[in-house]
N, C-alpha and C positions, 0 to 999 in steps of 0.2 A: 206527724207529716208536714210536708213543708208547703206551706201557703205560696203556691206559684203566683197567684194574683198580687198579693201583698208586695212580692219580690218585683213583679213586672212593672208595677206603677212607681216604682222607686228607681228602676234602672236609668230613665232619662236624668235624674237629677246625679246619680253616681257617675255615669259618662261625664257630664259636664263638670264635676268636682274631678274626676280624674284627669281628663284634659288640661284644666286649668293648673292641677298640681302638677303634672310632668312639665308643663311650659315653665312654671315659676321655677321648678328645679334646675331645667336646663339653662334658663336665664341667668339664675344664681351661680351655677357652676362654673361658666365660661364666657368670657366677651369675644370668644372667637368663632370663627367658621369651621364645620367640619368640611371634609373633602366634598360630599354632596352638596353641602350648601355654597362653597367657595366656588364651584362651577358656573354661579349665576353672575358672578362680579364681571360687569363689562359686557352682558348678554342680556339686557333687560330693556331694549330699544322697541318693543313691539313689532319685530321682524317675523317672517313667516318661517325663514330657515335660519337655525344657528349652527354654530361649529359643532355640536357634539353629538349629532346623528339623532336626536330626538325632535318630535312635533313640538310646538311652541307653547303650549297652554300652561306649563308648569313656570316658563319663564314669565308669561305675562302674570301669573298670579303672584309671583314674587314682586314683580313690577308694582301690582296693584298694594302687596302689603307694605313696600318701601314708601308709596305714597300715602299711606294710612299711618306710619311711623315715623314720617319725617327722615325718611332715608336712612333709618337705622338698619344696618343690613343684618345682624344677628337677631334683632327682634322679628324682622319681617320674615327671615327664611324660617326661623323656628315656628312662628305662628302659623305659617302656611303649612307646613308639615305637621305639626301636632295638632292643628284644627281637622286636617284630612284625617288624622288617626280617630279623632273622636267621630267625625262623621261616618267612618268604617265601622266603627262600633255600633253607632245608633242604626244604620242601614241594616247591619246582619241581624241586629235583634229585632227590629221592626218586620224584617222580612220573614225570619223564624216564626215571629210571633202571629203574622197575618197568617202563614201556613199551616202552622200547628198549635198555635194557643200560646197562652202565658209560660207554659212549662218550656216548649220549644224556643221561646224569645230568650229567657233566662239561661237556658243550656247553651245556646249559641254564643252568648257572650262568656260563659264559662269556657267553651272550645277555645275562644279566641286567646284566651290566657294561656293556651298549651300550644299555640303555633309560635315558634321561636321568631320568626320573620314579623310578626304583630306585635308581640309583647315584650320582645327585646330588641331586635333591629331598628324598628320603627320609632324607638323613642331617642334614639341616639343619632342615627343618620338614614339614609334613604331618602328620595326624593320622587322622582317619576314612578318608581315603583310603586308607592303608596298610592298616588293618584291612579294608576291603572287599576289597583284593586279595589280602589273606591267606585270606580266606572263599572268594574265588572258586578260588583254587588248591585249598583245602581240599575243596570240592566235587569238583574233577577228581580229586584224591586219593582220594576216597571211591569213584570210578567204577573207579580202578585197583584198588582193594581188592575191590569187586564183582567185576570181571573176572577176577580172579586165585581167586575162589571162597572169599573169607574169610567167608562166611555172613552172621549176624545183624548181628555187629561191624561189618562195611562200611556196612550200611543205618543203623545207628545214627550212624556217623561222616555219612553223607550228611546226616542229618537234623540233626546236631549243627552241622554247617558252613552248611548253608542257614539254620539259625536265627542263628547268629552273624552272617551276611552280611545278614539282615533287620534284626538290631538295630544293624549297623554304619552303615550308609547306605542310603538309599531307592533309590539308583540300581542297587543290587545287583539289584533285582527285573528290571532288563532282562537281565541277565546271566543269571539263574536260567531266567527264561521262554524266552530263546533257547537255553541249554543243555538244556532239558527237550524242547522242540521239536525240536532237533537230536538226542537221544536217541531222541525217537518216530520220527523219520525214517528211523533205520537200523535194519533188521530185526533183527540179532544183537543190539546195546545194548539195543533195545527189550524182548526177552524176557528180558533180564538184569535191568534197571532196572525196569520196571514188573511186578513180580511182587507176591506177597501179602506178602513181608517189606518191601515199599516202605511198607506202611501205617506201620510203626515209624517211619520217615523222617518221613511226613507227620505223624504224632502230635506227634512232638519239636517240630517246626516249628510246629504249629497252638498247642500249648501256651506255646510261647515267645513267640509273635506276639500271642496274645489279650489279654494286659493293654495291650500297645501300642496295638492296634486300639481297644479300649475308650477309654483316655484319648484318643487322637487324635480319636475321634468326639466327646468330650466339651470338647475344646480349640479354639480358633480356628484356622481354615484355615492362618493364617500360622505357626502354631506347628509344621506338619509339611511345609508347603510353600511356607514363604516364600522358600525359597533358589531357587525356580524363576524367580524375580525377574532373577537373576544372567544368566540366559540370555536378558533383553532388553537387557543393555548393548550397545550397538552399538560396532562395531570401525571405525574412522576410514578405515582402508584399504579396508575390504567396504562401507562405505556407499554408494558410487556405483552398486551392484549390488542394493541393498535395494529389491525391488519390493512395492507394496502388497498385503497379506494373506498373502504368501507368504515364507518365510524362507529365500530363496535365499542370501542371505549368511550366513545361518547354518550352512547346509549346507557352505558352502565353508568357514567356520570348523571345522566338526566334521573336513572331510577334512583340512585342515590340522593340527588338534590329533591327529587319529590319526596322521599322518605323523611329527610332531614326537614321538609317544609311542613309536612303533616303527620308524619308516622307517629311521633310522641302523643299528639292528641287521641289519634285513632286508639293506641295502645292503651292510654290511660282511660278513655270512655270504654273499652273493653273489660279493662281489669276492675275498673271501679264498679262495677255491677257486681254484688254479693252473689254467692253462690245459692242462696234462697231467693234470689230475685226473680219474680214470676217472668221477666223478659217481656215487658210490655209493647204491644204491637207498634210498630213505627207511626209515628205521629204525622198528621196533617195531609196534605193533598198528594195521593199517591202518583199522579201524573206529574206534577212539578218535579216530586222526588226523582221520578227516573229520567226526567230532563236534565236535571243538574248532574245525576250521576253519568249520564251518556255524554253531557258536556265535557267532564273530566276525562273520561277513557277515550273521547274523539280526539281532544285536545292533545291528551298526552301521546297517544298514537301518531297523530300527524307531525307533532314536534319530533318524536322519535323516529318517523321515516325521513324528515328533512335532516337531523342529525346523522342518520345511518348513511344516507345515498350521498350526502355533500361532503362526507368524510370528515366531519367536525368531533373534536377531542373532549370538550368540557363543557357543561351547562351549569351555570351557576344558579343557587337557589333563587335569587332574584327574578330570574327568566321564567321562573315556574309560577310568579305571582298570578298573573290573570287567569291561567288555567286552574290553579287551586283555589282560587279566590272564595269559592264556595265551600270549602272544607268546613268551618264551623257550623253553617247551616246544614248541611248534609248529617254531620255527625248528632246535631240537636234533633232531626227528624228521624234518622235511622235508628239511634240508639237514646232512646227516651231512658231517663234514669228513674227509678222508684224508690227502693230501700236504700240504695247506694247513692242517690243523690246528694245527701248532706255531705259525705266524704268528698265526692266530686267538686262541691261548692266551695268547699274550705280549702282544698288543693287550690283550684282556681283563683280564689281569692289570695291566697299566698303567693302565688307567682305574680299577679298585680301589683303585690306591695314589693315583692324580693325583686322583681326588675329594675325599678327606680331606684331601689336602695343599692343594688349591686353597682348600678351605673354611676350612682354618686361615689361610692367607695373607689372604684376603679379610677374615676376622674381625679379624687382627691389625694390618691396615694399611688397610683399607678401609671396609667395610659398618658402618653405624651401628646396625643393628637390635639386634644384640645386645650392643653396645659402649656404649648409650646410660646415661649416669650416674645411673640410678635410686636409688643408694643414696646420692647426695649430696642428690638431692629428698627423699629418706625422712628423711635426717638433719636437713634444714632445717624439714620439716613437726614432727617430733619436738621439736627446740629451741625452736620457737616455742610450741608446747602439746602436751604430752606425753598429754593425755587422748584414747584412741582414738576415731576416728571412721571412717565410711564413706569409701572412696576412690573418685572418680569422675574419670575422665579424657577429654578430648575423642577420645583414642584408647583404645580398650578395652585394648589391650595396654600402655599407659602406665599407666593405673590400676591394672591388676592387677600390674604390677611392682612399682609403689610400695608397694601393699598388701602383697605378700608380702613386701617388704624391712622393712616396719614391723611385720608380723604383724598388721595391723589389718584390718576388714571391708572388702571380703568374703572375705579370705582365711582370717579366722577370726573368730568371736563375732559381737557385734551392737553398734550405736552407734544414737546420734540424730543427731549432728553429721554433717556431710558435707565433707570436703576436696576441692574441684575442683582438679584439676591439668591445665595445658594448654602447649602448646609455644609459645616466643617470650615477648617481654616486653609485648605490646600487651594491650588489654584483652580479654577473653573474647568471640569472636563468638556471634551467635544460635545457630550449630549447638552449640556448646561448652556454652552456657547450657541447651540441652535436655537435657543430661546431668542436671539438676537436677530434683528434684520442684517443682511450680507454687508451694508453700508455703514454699520454702526462702528464709531471709533472711541477709544477711551477717553473720558475727559474727566476722571478724578483716579485718586488711589485706590487700591485695594484696602477694604477696611473690615477688621473682625471685631464681633461682639459675642461676647462670653455672657450668659444671664441664667438664673436659676429658672426651673419650669415654675409654672404659676400653681403650684400644688404642694403638698406636704411630703413629696417623694425625696426630696435634697439633692435631685440630679440637676445637672445643668446642661444646655445647648449652645452649641456654638454656630453661628451664621457668618458669613463674609459677604460683604456687597462692593459694587463699583458701578460708577456712573459712565454712561455712554451717550454719544449725541447720534443723532439719526433721525432722516424725515420719513422712513419708510415704516409700514405698519409692523407690527408685531406678529410673528406666526401664531396661529392659532394653538391655543393651549388648553383646550376644554377637556376635563375626563368627567368621570363619575357618572350616576344615575340614579 
């Protein structure tokens, strides 16, 4: 038999070691920024509204990371993201342990290894998505504190985590409203959550969100809702099902994304139990189990109705993040393992080891994203003219990485000249030239740079750049999430 208490006592140290390990691996593999990391270059000035249709909290965290690392962009963005990943693991473990005991806590950690968005995507990319997952689990953790009678501090944590979610990503509100409705539908939970101390939670949330609301009302709609346009991107495979005025293809996309997000973990938890397993009863607090299950059902239903009636066409997996954040906890509570637990733990441990190993192999021998020779481009720009200029790229992550390598704007300081960087050795196309202000005038020749990727693939990458003069601001280039 497995000694669950023995394992549970060692989980915090295991999470700490795993987090430190993936941080060290990421920093050792590449000195460049991923696209989701590059979006923050030039956007860390403690503003309320940024140009990427996201609330500002993650930008502020990156700014804090930059201050702590001496403005090392790669170290700062990696530390913020992967420390959040470690926090997710601890919150999931501790929440499940409080609800269902040591076995539930360990199984929640095991279930997380079977969620692709957690075990794979989060170690290599994502930003706001990971923060909103942490906030969603934090809200559930606060509910467990309320249930255990922790008093006013539990309501403080509920308000803090709700505020963090609201400042992290706007789709958090689908989770929050679904969670509150699910709480209201359960008599025992309703009596505990919707009490006078809940005004503390509401006050914290309102105080945190008021400046964002005011800033949003004074900003163009695209500044806060611009990313909704991504739901309009059609998926070729589903286009034959696209009906006029209704997002049938979008709903199917949502179902597929939800399955890809949590389906593998559910299947392994179901298959992992041996035929002679007596199928132990669900662990923990039945009322909280119902609340979490209803939260997911209500959230998916609400999201599906929005997609259907707004005639949206595609829902990426990351948009499912806050709604499906409780998946690992629910699996641990609803499907406790007995005789098949050892196999499940071995599989999960294998995925925790396999994901970083696969990431390293892809980085060293295949993928170009974090191996692109931005340092060679930066060196050629500095050699041609060492006067600092603003860096703009046909891809936002290209421009950001070159700027960071040079320590030129927008990574630091300001300048009048602009260096436009684009991929290939052809003349810049119209889309690339749109990265420049209207009054930009060429102030240097087109220069080509050919350099090998910074890995063992043997491939090369060609870039071109040209210097321009302009006194106007650059058009917004932020992407990612």
